[in-house]
N, C-alpha and C positions, 0 to 999 in steps of 0.2 A: 326132707326129700326135692330135689329138683324137678322142674316139670319134664326136663329130659327122659330122666329117670323113671318120672310115673307114665310117662308116654311109651316106653320101654317093655315097662312092668305090664301094662294093658294088652300090649302086642302080643305078648307072652304068656298071660292067662291060659288055663287047659280047656280044649274044646271039649262042648257037651251036647249032646243028642236034645233035639226040641223037648221031649217029653223031660227032661230035668229041667231046663230052664223055664218053661213054657206051660207045665200040667194043665188040666184043664183049659178054661176060658181065660185069656188074659185081657186085663183091665190095662190098656195105655194112655198117659195122659201126656199131653203136646203141648209146651205153651202157646205154640202158634202153628198156624200152619205151613206145614213142610217139615217142621222138628219129628212129625210122625214118620215122614219120608227118610228124612237125614239119620235120624237114631234106630229107627227100629223097623226101616222097611222091609230088610229081610225078613225079620222076624214074623212081621205081619203076614207076607206072602207065604212063607212057610204053615205057619198056623192056619189058613185059609187051604193051601194043598193038603195038609193033614185033617180037614175036615172039621176045624176048631177053629171059625172066625173068632178073632178078638173084638172087644170092643174098643172104640180108640173116641177118645175123647179130647178136643181142641179147646184148649181154654179161653184164651183171649181172642177177639173179635180181628186182630192184625192191619187194623186202619190205621196206625200210625207209623207205616213205615214207608210213607213218602207224604210227610203232614205240609209240605209248601207245592202240592200238586193241586192246580186248579181243574184240570182234567177229570183229573181221578178223586174227588172230594170222599171224605171219610163213607160215606153210606155207600157208595159205588164200590171203594177198594174193600169194603167189607163184605160184600156180596162176591166180587172177585174171586177175596181169597177164599170163603166158603167153597165157591164152584172149584177152584182151584185142587183143594183139598179131596174133594170127592171125586175127581179126574183123577189125582193121584193113587187113592184108594182104590178107586175100580183096575187101576192098573197093577194093582196088587193082589185083587180078587175079592176085595171086602164090599158089600154090597153098602149102600146108603142108611139102608135100615140101623145099621151095627154101628154110627156114626153120631157122635154128640157135639154140638156146639153150647158152650157155655157162655159165648157172647161178653165175657170180662175186658174190660179199657187196655189195650194195648200198651205195653209198658208202662202199666198202672193197676196190676195184680194185687190183692189185698194178700198180706204176708199173715195175718194176724187180724184179730177182731171179730164182729158179729158176721161181714160178709165171708171172711174166710172161712168160720164155722159153719155155716150154712152151706158152702160149696163141698166142705168135706163131709158132710150129712148127707147131700145130695149122690155124690161120689161113693160113699158106702150102702145108701139104697141101692144105686146103679149096680154095685158090685153084686150086692145079695140077689139083685133081681135076675143077673145073668149069671150066679153061679160063679164069679171070679174069685179065684184064689189067691193070686198075685199080680200086684200093680206094679208097673213098670214108670219112672219118673224121670227126669232129666236129673244127672250129674249134680252134687252140690258144689261141684268144682266149677258148673257151668260161668262165665262172669256174666250173666244176664238177669234185671231184676224179677222179669217173670219166669225165667228158669228156676230161679231161687224159690220164688213163691210154690211153684208147682212141685218142687222138692220137698219143701213143707208140707202140701198137702199129702204127698205120698208117703212120706214120712207120719203124718199125723194118723192115719190109713192103718198104718202099720201096728203105731202104738196102742190107737183107740179103737179099731176095728178088726186087729188081727188077721190082716192081710201079708201077705209074703211081700216084702219090697226088693225091687231090683233097678238101678239106677242105670241110666244109659249118657255116654258122654257125647257131648255136642260141640257147644265153642270150648268145654275144656281142652279141647285136640289141639287149638292154638295158641293155648298159654306160651310165652314164649321159653325159649330149651332154659334160660337159666334163673326161670322164676322159682324162688323157695316157698315150697309148702310146707304147711303144719299138717302133713299126711302122710299116715302108716302105709307101709307095702300093700297094697289094694289087693283085696278078694274078690273073686268074680271069677266068670266064666265067659267064653266065644262061643257062639253059633255060626258054624259053617252054611254062609250064604251064596256062597260059588253059584249053585242052580238058578239062584236068585238075581243074580247081581245087575243083570241086563234089566230085569223089572225094575230094580232099585232105581237104577238110572234112569228110566223113565217115568218113574214115579215124581222124582226130584224134579225132571226137566217140565211136568205139569204145572210145577208153581212157577210159571212166567213171567209175575208181576215181581218177583224177586230176584231176575235176573237182568236187569236193568234196562231190556229193550221194549219192554211193554210200554212201561210210564217214561215218557222222556220230556217232563217239563219238569222235574224236580232232581237236580245235578247234587243236591246233599242226600237224596234218598236212597234206601237200603237196595244194597247188591249182594247176593251171595259170593263171596270170595273163592277162588278157583283154589285155595290151598286147603279149604274146608272142606270143597267138593272132593278133592283128592284124598282126604283122611279119611272120609266116610264112605265112599263108592267104593268098597274094597269087598272082597270075598270073606271077610268076619264081621260081626256087630259084638259087642263090648257089653255086657251086664254085670254090675258090680253090688255088691253085696253092702249095705249101709253101715 
């Protein structure tokens, strides 16, 4: 299957109401501060509006986005990204007490081994504490090492701790159209987020360090591409079965 066909299939998945996609309390795993807003901003806002605010876990510290900046060394950038996440989630209606930061190393999150196993156990305990039945993790097709690691965490929670798993694509939307993928036709659902689209856009814009205007002394630093924002700030969000 080519990426263009996969993207078309994602856009054609059936719409489903919030209680079908996220019954009860959702556990949302974000590899970095901004992924929660990009991939699940509408879902978070809808859950909050419905009186069922999710638990959002930011897995990495985000400190590797501008490695050559002298004005923004890792400790300063780490705190900046934490505050951006809290501001973004507040835009969506989520209180800070529902946000968990795991502070794993950006671009070096564990994919296996003792650290990975410890994180999965902690996430399972968090899910049990808050009565979470569904975990949302990045799509396995997101071409980023941290996204892959967090997908594996979601898969471990699904297989070993009986949580239902749904995946949300972020960087997978930018796979080149002609890319050949070893992937069956996707199964999943879309959530209509038209009522929350403006809130989602505000939440994404709260991650100002990732736009290139705040940190100006590292020309190699990360900046969210317009093509990604166009793909994700729309009237729906996609959630895929594993």
